[in-house]
DRENPAGU-814080 format. One record per residue: residue in one letter; x, y, z of N, C-alpha, C in turn. Coordinates in steps of 0.001 Angstrom, whole numbers, padded with zeros to 6 digits, always signed. Example, Ala and Ser with C-alpha at 12.3 -4.5 7.8 and 13.67 -1.06 7.14 Angstrom:
residues 2
a+013190-005690+007800+012300-004500+007800+013200-003300+007800
s+012850-002250+007080+013670-001060+007140+012900+000030+007870
end
This chain:
residues 202
x-010712-016699-002823-009439-016417-003481-008283-016790-002567
x-007136-017069-003155-005959-017489-002406-005248-016300-001771
x-004915-016429-000500-004167-015398+000206-002714-015405-000280
x-002164-014229-000573-000781-014155-001020+000153-014606+000093
x+001210-015333-000283+002143-015838+000721+003399-014969+000786
x+004256-015278+001745+005423-014444+002006+006371-014318+000812
x+006635-015382+000052+007531-015227-001098+007058-014186-002114
x+005746-013976-002219+005246-012949-003136+005828-011585-002781
x+005909-011302-001479+006359-009989-001019+007879-009870-000947
x+008586-010986-000927+010037-010974-000719+010788-010668-002010
x+010371-009601-002660+010986-009138-003901+011144-007625-003820
x+011780-007028-004814+011958-005585-004823+010630-004842-004811
x+010642-003642-004253+009404-002876-004110+008739-002581-005442
x+009520-002287-006465+008912-001965-007756+008260-003185-008392
x+008885-004335-008245+008291-005570-008772+006964-005848-008077
x+006950-005730-006756+005733-006012-005993+004666-004957-006260
x+005070-003695-006393+004098-002632-006655+003321-002907-007936
x+004009-003338-008969+003339-003678-010229+002498-004939-010065
x+003035-005925-009368+002342-007207-009217+001086-007101-008365
x+001004-006096-007497-000168-005948-006629-001393-005420-007368
x-001214-004810-008519-002374-004338-009277-003249-005532-009652
x-004526-005433-009348-005461-006522-009611-005679-007459-008444
x-004821-007367-007433-005001-008178-006228-006050-007517-005331
x-006580-008289-004370-007662-007778-003522-007209-007616-002071
x-007282-006388-001573-007001-006109-000169-008258-006390+000640
x-008120-007207+001689-009260-007605+002516-009022-007188+003962
x-010039-006577+004547-010021-006216+005972-011211-006898+006629
x-010938-007724+007644-012007-008383+008389-012320-007524+009606
x-013524-006960+009642-013908-006022+010692-015200-006497+011341
x-015101-006922+012590-016278-007422+013313-016991-008515+012525
x-016214-009398+011922-016768-010526+011186-017190-010224+009764
x-017086-008977+009335-017490-008592+007984-016267-008326+007118
x-016325-008805+005880-015249-008544+004924-015456-007196+004246
x-014452-006347+004347-014391-005118+003564-013239-005320+002588
x-013487-005169+001303-012412-005458+000361-012501-004589-000877
x-011374-004527-001574-011316-003802-002828-010135-004267-003652
x-010269-004138-004955-009190-004494-005874-008190-003344-005920
x-006919-003678-005786-005863-002664-005801-005683-002137-007220
x-005818-000808-007387-005713-000206-008716-004617+000852-008799
x-003938+001124-007672-002867+002129-007697-001893+001868-006550
x-000599+001910-006856+000439+001665-005854+001620+002600-006094
x+002491+002698-005091+003766+003403-005235+004859+002595-004542
x+006024+002516-005169+007161+001796-004596+008101+002764-003891
x+008586+002343-002725+009535+003149-001956+010707+002290-001504
x+011912+002857-001626+013135+002220-001114+013383+000849-001708
x+013194+000724-003010+013616-000516-003643+015105-000675-003373
x+015514-001823-002892+016897-002028-002465+017903-001890-003603
x+017415-001901-004848+018328-001813-005982+019048-000467-006039
x+018474+000577-005459+019100+001890-005460+018494+002765-004372
x+019162+003864-004057+018686+004752-003003+017391+005434-003413
x+016657+005893-002398+015393+006585-002633+015194+007597-001513
x+015481+008856-001789+015380+009883-000753+013938+010256-000427
x+012968+009659-001131+011567+009853-000767+011109+008825+000257
x+012002+007913+000609+011648+006791+001477+012038+007052+002923
x+011151+006739+003848+011432+006904+005279+012701+006174+005687
x+012900+004992+005174+014038+004186+005579+015359+004680+005032
x+015322+005471+003956+016565+005980+003378+017023+007248+004103
x+016127+008198+004246+016538+009497+004770+016525+009557+006292
x+015743+008687+006930+015596+008760+008386+016772+008084+009073
x+017444+008830+009933+018507+008257+010776+019584+007554+009952
x+019917+008167+008819+020975+007592+007992+020646+006238+007405
x+019375+005949+007250+018969+004674+006674+018860+003548+007673
x+019014+003861+008943+018892+002837+009989+017471+002827+010545
x+017023+001699+011065+015675+001632+011643+015511+002608+012807
x+014339+003212+012889+013950+004061+014010+012678+003459+014602
x+012219+003943+015751+010962+003408+016289+009814+003485+015287
x+009799+004527+014451+008723+004665+013474+008893+003709+012302
x+010129+003534+011842+010353+002797+010595+010804+001353+010776
x+010931+000886+011997+011449-000458+012257+010744-001519+011417
x+009430-001433+011340+008644-002434+010607+009041-002482+009138
x+009403-001335+008588+009721-001240+007165+010957-002050+006776
x+011774-002395+007741+013005-003127+007473+012804-004646+007476
x+011569-005080+007476+011285-006492+007320+010933-007195+008616
x+010431-008418+008447+010405-009214+007220+009329-008764+006238
x+009446-009233+005009+008446-008922+003995+007112-009562+004357
x+006034-008953+003841+004710-009520+004047+004007-009045+005292
x+004477-007935+005866+003780-007339+007003+003320-005940+006608
x+002390-005403+007383+001864-004067+007126+002734-003010+007790
x+002993-001943+007065+003669-000766+007614+002656+000370+007566
x+002142+000749+008726+001104+001779+008819+001676+002968+009573
x+001597+004128+008974+002124+005322+009638+001141+006486+009523
x+001333+007463+010396+000469+008643+010504+001151+009796+009779
x+000407+010566+009011+000996+011674+008271+000121+012916+008346
x+000750+014063+008295+000077+015360+008362-000769+015519+009619
x-000528+014676+010620-001293+014765+011853-002753+014396+011704
x-003105+013783+010575-004522+013505+010279-004746+012098+009729
x-003898+011658+008806-004189+010479+007994-003282+009284+008296
x-003871+008086+008146-003102+006845+008197-002804+006390+006777
x-001618+005815+006581-001193+005297+005286-000866+003812+005438
x-001375+003002+004511-001170+001555+004558-000158+001127+003501
x+000913+000506+003967+001974+000014+003088+002196-001475+003310
x+002743-002118+002308+003135-003519+002384+004658-003578+002378
x+005254-004242+003350+006711-004376+003409+007161-005456+002426
x+008222-005151+001678+008723-006069+000659+010227-006278+000842
x+010818-007079-000037+012265-007219-000076+012856-008117+000995
x+014151-007943+001210+014904-008763+002147+014946-008132+003534
x+014985-008938+004596+015098-008389+005955+016348-007522+006091
x+016194-006410+006788+017306-005495+006983+017380-004389+005961
x+016575-004473+004899+016521-003440+003874+015148-002780+003907
x+015124-001455+003818+013849-000730+003848+013201-000789+002473
x+012136-001537+002356+011378-001661+001109+009897-001665+001446
x+009101-000901+000724+007662-000912+000982+006895-000428-000236
x+005643-000837-000305+004730-000393-001350+003533+000265-000684
x+003281+001515-001041+002099+002230-000561+000905+001839-001420
x-000182+001423-000787-001425+001147-001511-002183+002466-001612
x-002309+002973-002832-002881+004310-003025-004381+004302-003310
x-004890+003255-003941-006313+003271-004290-006842+001862-004508
x-008129+001705-004190-008841+000439-004361-010123+000671-005141
x-010560-000356-005843-011907-000393-006408-012760-001212-005448
x-013712-000579-004731-014473-001289-003694-015219-002497-004252
x-015224-003590-003476-015905-004814-003888-016889-005282-002820
x-016410-005519-001607-017255-006044-000537-017356-005032+000605
x-018520-005024+001251-018698-004159+002411-018791-002691+002069
x-019324-002382+000904-019362-000993+000443-020202-000114+001369
x-021297-000641+001885-022138+000154+002789-021373+000536+004055
x-020597-000400+004594-019799-000105+005786-018682+000882+005460
x-018076+000735+004295-017063+001709+003880-017668+003107+003806
x-018864+003190+003226-019546+004477+003120-019826+005057+004498
x-020266+004222+005420-020534+004698+006782-019262+005227+007424
x-018177+004528+007237-016912+004952+007818-016361+006201+007140
x-016810+006452+005919-016403+007661+005200-017469+008738+005319
x-018177+008724+006450-019164+009765+006770-020303+009839+005768
x-020743+008660+005302-021916+008594+004452-021682+008886+002992
x-020457+009019+002591-020183+009280+001174-020661+008110+000314
x-021144+008433-000869-021606+007409-001798-020478+007028-002755
x-019755+008013-003248-018623+007766-004131-017326+008185-003473
x-016241+008059-004217-014911+008469-003743-014582+007855-002382
x-014858+006567-002245-014639+005908-000951-013184+005536-000714
x-012510+005078-001762-011166+004512-001580-010193+004992-002656
x-010451+006149-003241-009586+006662-004315-008494+007576-003757
x-007725+007019-002844-006625+007736-002220-006196+006977-000982
x-004920+007064-000600-004435+006256+000523-005086+006573+001857
x-005343+007842+002142-005996+008196+003401-007455+007753+003395
x-008107+007879+002252-009512+007485+002139-009682+005984+002344
x-008820+005203+001721-008982+003750+001857-008666+003294+003276
x-007720+003974+003940-007426+003622+005327-008624+003901+006222
x-009292+005014+005995-010487+005337+006771-011610+004350+006462
x-011812+004047+005191-012900+003159+004779-012732+001745+005315
x-011486+001293+005447-011207-000075+005891-010769-000156+007354
x-010897+000943+008079-010542+000965+009508-009097+000528+009736
x-008198+001123+008978-006769+000833+009111-006113+001934+009931
x-005462+001551+011025-004765+002525+011861-003538+001867+012487
x-002950+002524+013490-001683+002051+014057-001780+000653+014667
x-002991+000221+015019-003146-001118+015590-002732-002204+014599
x-002735-001872+013309-002381-002848+012273-000928-002723+011822
x-000186-001787+012393+001228-001674+012038+001960-002947+012460
x+002619-003580+011515+003315-004833+011788+002456-006071+011630
x+001179-005911+011264+000299-007072+011089+000841-007990+009997
x+000791-009286+010251+001261-010283+009297+000192-010497+008227
x+000467-010050+007016-000499-010162+005931-000619-011585+005401
x+000252-012470+005857+000237-013868+005411-000400-014804+006435
x-000916-014259+007519-001516-015052+008593-002938-015457+008209
x-003220-016756+008067-004575-017190+007706-005629-016772+008720
x-005208-016514+009957-006147-016106+011001-006110-014599+011243
x-005504-013853+010334-005361-012416+010514-006636-011642+010213
x-006560-010330+010418-007710-009462+010153-007466-008557+008952
x-006302-008671+008336-006024-007941+007099-005056-008774+006265
x-005331-008872+004971-004496-009664+004076-004783-009248+002640
x-004022-009823+001709-004230-009559+000286-004410-010888-000428
x-005445-010956-001264-005756-012167-002013-005324-012029-003467
x-005045-013167-004070-004652-013190-005475-005816-012739-006351
x-005497-012281-007531-006502-011836-008478-005856-011645-009831
x-006660-011501-010884-006097-011368-012231-005325-010064-012406
x-004142-010170-012953-003333-008978-013212-003842-008270-014459
x-003897-006946-014441-004283-006232-015659-003214-006405-016727
x-003590-006393-017992-002582-006519-019052-001634-005325-019051
x-000454-005515-019588+000544-004447-019610+000004-003180-020265
x-000824-003337-021283-001366-002169-021979-002302-001350-021102
x-002801-001949-020018-003724-001248-019124-003015-000612-017939
x-001708-000793-017830-000956-000284-016681-000175+000964-017068
x-000336+002010-016270+000406+003254-016471+001445+003407-015369
x+002523+004101-015677+003555+004393-014683+003875+005880-014738
x+004291+006431-013597+004625+007845-013553+005201+008219-012207
x+005497+009503-012001+006067+009961-010735+005108+009763-009571
x+005674+009579-008406+004872+009443-007196+004284+010791-006788
x+003301+010731-005903+002522+011922-005554+002837+012374-004134
x+002833+013705-003934+002937+014255-002584+004292+014110-001941
x+005359+014247-002716+006701+014057-002170+007309+015330-001588
x+006580+016429-001660+007035+017656-001012+008379+018134-001523
x+009357+018237-000623+010673+018786-000964+011698+017714-001336
x+011239+016534-001647+012165+015481-002079+012949+015954-003304
x+014271+015858-003289+015057+016355-004424+014986+015428-005634
x+015372+015977-006764+015547+015152-007957+016813+014311-007793
x+016900+013172-008441+015933+012622-009391+014788+011858-008756
x+014818+011722-007410+013826+010879-006743+012410+011441-006856
x+012302+012765-006913+010974+013382-007020+010240+012903-008274
x+010975+012710-009349+010350+012373-010634+010474+010907-011029
x+011017+010081-010150+011155+008667-010497+009784+008052-010808
x+009653+007293-011891+008359+006723-012289+008037+005448-011523
x+007827+005597-010226+007607+004440-009364+006178+004390-008821
x+005284+005046-009525+003845+004933-009241+003223+004116-010372
x+002329+003199-009999+001706+002287-010959+000194+002345-010780
x-000539+002408-011881-001994+002437-011754-002658+001836-012988
x-003928+001492-012825-004711+000922-013914-005328+002066-014709
x-004999+002143-015965-005490+003225-016821-007017+003282-016839
x-007533+004495-016808-008963+004771-016959-009827+004141-015876
x-009214+003698-014795-010025+003191-013690-010537+004380-012882
x-011842+004483-012658-012399+005660-011981-012030+005770-010508
x-011414+004740-009950-011080+004754-008523-009630+005143-008252
x-008868+005436-009302-007498+005913-009123-007536+007302-008493
x-006524+007635-007708-006571+008857-006891-006539+010141-007706
x-005752+010182-008771-005680+011404-009591-005649+011033-011066
end
């Protein structure tokens, strides 16, 4: 399959979040491909309007910090951060340089390297990648990949093209786990998922 190029990512977060459904996230680990079809995403800090659920909006008055610098571009790189002192989250940076835009990859349908994913998930048979923390563990995604160029043909993580689900198969709704984020951002319908896919997080 064709690796997605930088122009694909250089768009608003919501556009890219929808467009990523059906694409394949690939992690090359010790020469083995671990991959899955993206079935759930969330958009953060689309430059079209403010987003108080976004690290780049609320942190340091919207200016880059050591943690969020990667999120401000360029598009097409990985933004990986640690949360709750336990989990890694894998995001794709989108939009124009200097603007905080990112898409959180929330769930995958496993395709390649399922046995290795299971081993990395402590021997689990199911529920390998139906959540952002789970997929990061299954694909060995951590801080070492923060800032990784997803468009590098010689890279160890990238996203490949794939068939987009039809509009009738795509659901939209509020994002998950926003804690004390105020309205209207708490309820913004910026989560996208494939209807009735068993690998969606909730």
